[in-house]
N, C-alpha and C positions, 0 to 999 in steps of 0.2 A: 292485415290482408283482407281485401274486400271479398264479398261473397255474392253469388247469384243463386237464389233459391236454395240457400244453405250449402251450396257447393263453393269451396274456396276458389277464387280466381287469382292466379299468379300474374302480377303486373311485370312487364318488361323492366329489367334492371333491379328487381327486388329479390331478396333471398327467399327460398322455399325449401321444403324437405322432400326429397325424392322418395319413390316407392321402395327403394332399397335402404332408406334410413339415414342418408347423409345429406347435408345441406348443399345447395347450389344457387347460383345467380341466374335468373331467367334471362335468356338471350345473351348471356355471357358478360355483359358490361353493366356495371352499377349505374344507377340513374344520375349520380353526381358527375357533372362535366366541368372541365376547367374552362376558364374564360376564353382561352384560345379555341377550344372546340365548340364554344357557343357562338362564335362569330357569325354574323349574318352572311348568307350566300347571295351571290349576284346571279345565280342561275335562274332561269325561268321557273315559275311555279309548276308548270306541267312538263313532264318528261317528253323528250322528242318522240315522234311517231315510231321511229325505228326501235324503240325500247319497249313497245307494247307486245306482250305475249298473250297467247290464247288461254282462256280459262280451262282448267283441267276438266276432263269429262270423257264419256264413252265407255264401251264395254271393256276394252283392253286396259284402260286406265283403272277401272274398278277392279279388274281381276288382279292386277299387280298390287293395288292397295290392299285388297283382302288377303293376299298371300303374305304381305309384309306384316299385317296385323296378326294373322294366325300364328306366325312363327316368331313373334316378339322381336322383330328386327327393327333397328333404327336405320333410316336412310338419310344420306346427306341431302337428298332431294327435298325432304321435309325440313330437316333440322336447320339447314342453311337458307331456307326460304328461296330456293332456286326458282327463277322465273320460267324455266323450261320443263317443270315437272309434268305438265300436261302433255307436251310433245313426247318426252322420253317415255313416260309410263304408258301413254297411249300407243306407242310403238312397241310395247312389250319389253322395254329395257329399263334397267334401274341401276343406281349406284348404291350399294349396301354399306352402311356404316357399322363397323365392328366395335366391340368393347363398350357398348352403351352409348348414351346420348349426353353424357356429362364429361366435359373436357377439363383437364387440369390447368389449361392456359386460358388467357383472356385477351385474345387479339382484338384490336379495335375495329376490325372490319367484319367480324364473324358473329353470327347470331346463335351459335351453339351454346347451350347452358354451360356455365363454368362452376367447378367445385372440386372436391377431393373424394373420389370414389372409395378410397381407403382399401384398395386391393380387390374390390369386387369384380368378378368376371362371371359370365354365364358359361358354365362348362358344356352346355348343350349347343352353344352357338356354332361351332364348326359343322356339326351334323345338320342343324337347322338351316344354316346358310346354303350348304350343298343341296339340300332337299328343295329349298326355295328356288334356287337357280334351275333345278330340274323342272319344277312345276311351272315356272315362268317360261321355260323353253328358250333360255338365253343362249345366244351364240357367243356372246361377249359380255363380261361382267366386270365392273369396277368395284373393287373392295377398298374402301377407305376407312378411316377411323379417327376418333378423337385422340388427342395426346393423352397418354397415361403415364405421367411422370411419377405417379404413386407406385408403379410396378418396377421391380429391380431391372427388368430388361425392356421397360417401356411397352411391354405387351408384344414384343417381337415373336416370342415362341407361340403365343396364342394366334397371332396374325398368320404365322406360317402354317399352323394347324388348320386354319380356315381355308387357306389356299389349297393345301393338300387334299382336304375333304372335298372341296369343289371339283378339283381335277379328278379325284377318284370316282365320283359319281357322274361327272360330266366331262369325260376326257376330251371331247371335241370343242369344249367351250374355251375361248380365249380369256385369260385372267389378267387384269391390270391391278396393281396394288398402288394406291395413292396413300403413302405412309406418313407418319410423323417423322421428325428428325432424330428420334431416339437419343436426344441430347448429344448428338455427334458420336455416339458409340458405334464404331464401324463393325464390330463383331455382331451387333444386333441387326445392323443393316444387312450383313451377309446372311444372317439367319433367314430373313424374308426373301432375299434374292435367290437363295438356294431352295425355295419351297416349290418350285415348278411353275412359277408365273411366267408370263410373256412380256409384260411391260412393267417397269418399276418407275414410279413417279413420286416426286417430292417437290412441293411448290415453293418457288422463290417469292411469290406473291407480289413483290414490288421492287423498285430499284434500290440500290445500296443506300442512298441518302435517306430514303423514307422508311427503311426497314423498322426503325423505331421513330415514331410511336405506332406505326401500322400493325406490327407484329408484337407478340408478347416478348418481354425482355429476355426470356430464356431461349428465344429463337434468334438466329442471326443469318445475315446474307451469306457470309463465308461458310457457316456451318452447313447450310443447305447445299452450297457448291461442293463441299467436301463429301457430303452424303451421296450426291449424284455421281461425283467422280469415282468414289469407291465402288458404287454399284456397277458402273460400266467396266472398271478395271477388274472387278471380281468375276463378272460374267459378261464378257464382251458380246455374247449372243443375245442377251436381254436388252430390249429397247429401253432407253431412259427418256423421261418426259418431265416437263415442268410447266408452270403457268404463272402469268403475271396479270394483275388487275390494272387497268388504266383509268385515269380520272381522279387520281389522288394528289396531283400536283407535280408529277414527274415531267421531265423535259425529253425532247426527242434525243438529245445527246445522251441522256441517262438510259433511255431505252436501248440505244445502240450499244452502250457500254455493257449493259446486262446481257445482250445477245452475244457480244464478243466473249464475255466471261463463260457463258454456257457453251459456246462453240469450242472454246479452248479445252473443255473437259469432255467433249464429244457427246453432249446431250443430243438425242435424235429428234425429239418432237417438242415444240413450244406452242402454248396456246395463249392468246390475248383476248380479254373480255373487258367489258365496262364494269367498273365498281359501282354498285348501287347500295346506298345506305339502308341497312335492314331495319333500324329503329333510330329515333332521335338521339339515343345515347351513344351511337356509333359515329365514326368520323364522317364529316360531310363530304359530299362530292364536290370536287374542284372544277371539273369540266366534263361535258358530254362529248366523247370522241365520236366523230362521224363514221359512217360505214366506209367512206372513201379513205379516211385516215387509217382505218383498220386494214384495208386492202394494201395500203402503202407499207405498213409495218410488216405485213405478211411477205410482201415482195422483198423487202430488205432482208428478212430472215432467210428466205429461199436463196437469195443471191449469196448469202454467207455460207450456204452449204447444209442447212438443216434438212433432214429427211422430209419433214412437213412442218408448216406453221399454220395453225388453225386460228383464225382471227376474225372477230365480229363482235358487235355490241352485246349480244346475249350469250356469247360463248362462255362456258365454264370449263374447268379442267377436264371434266368427264363428259362433256357434251358431245353426242354422236361419236363417242370414243372408238367404237368398232369401225368407223369409217376413216380413221385418222391416216391410214396408209393408202387411201384412194388417190392422194395427191390432187384433190380438187377442192380444198378448203371445206371438207366434209359436206359438199353440196351447197354451201351457203351462197356462193356466187350465182349458181344456177337458180336457187330459190328467189333471189332478188332480181332476176332477169339480167 
């Protein structure tokens, strides 16, 4: 492992030891790539102008960042290298990642570190999360998490405790839970759905054909559909939501098929965003979807009866989540004139 002034530097794709004593892979995917994944890309060297995000900064951004540091919280904003971190944190909103920053799965699109936490959990996390939401003054918070296949319930009980704590301290705050699939165990899904949340989300990520190799082998297209279907059947009053990344090689017909599958199980909200390769060890981008195409996909979804379809190049599943019911593409169309 290289060092900078005697401080170890962890290189993307290499193994390291976490502060809690277990090993993990930095950014989730080992540096060894198959020949197929090393194929050259025909995309232009520079990203299109519509994919440029503002650099993070400002007092509000700094305040959110300091609160996250103080309470030892991991945010998906940082761990997934989200391009919208400056905008969201600058607006005083954040997506908090529960159960640590090390995931037991290794999806080929995700830059979260991968390893086996061996049952580790922060017992103070529910209280810390609730207090952080209070300090940040959030009207709406997205609670997401790494996959924790090392835990008997996948962390569902801990997840539910965090939601209940947030609601107890911040009763007026809307809570969205963007959860793992809990290996398809529907009782664990119900545990989280019954915690008092307002929106239950589990991401489909991509179309059926591309689920593998895009997602970890333990995830599946049908398993996510089953989780979302059970959440809606168990608590019809809770909104259900999912997200797909575009630019991985999917076709328009496959996008349409995914929307049909989701509408069939009464999913309420869908988001579409551009896949961006977080490191050279991850899957390459196959195409850059234009803003016009994103608007077309949104209209297709709305015509099919979804409550809202949030669609744009820099959209992520939790982007402007508190505005998802405004029925205006969370203001993106107005922003772009």
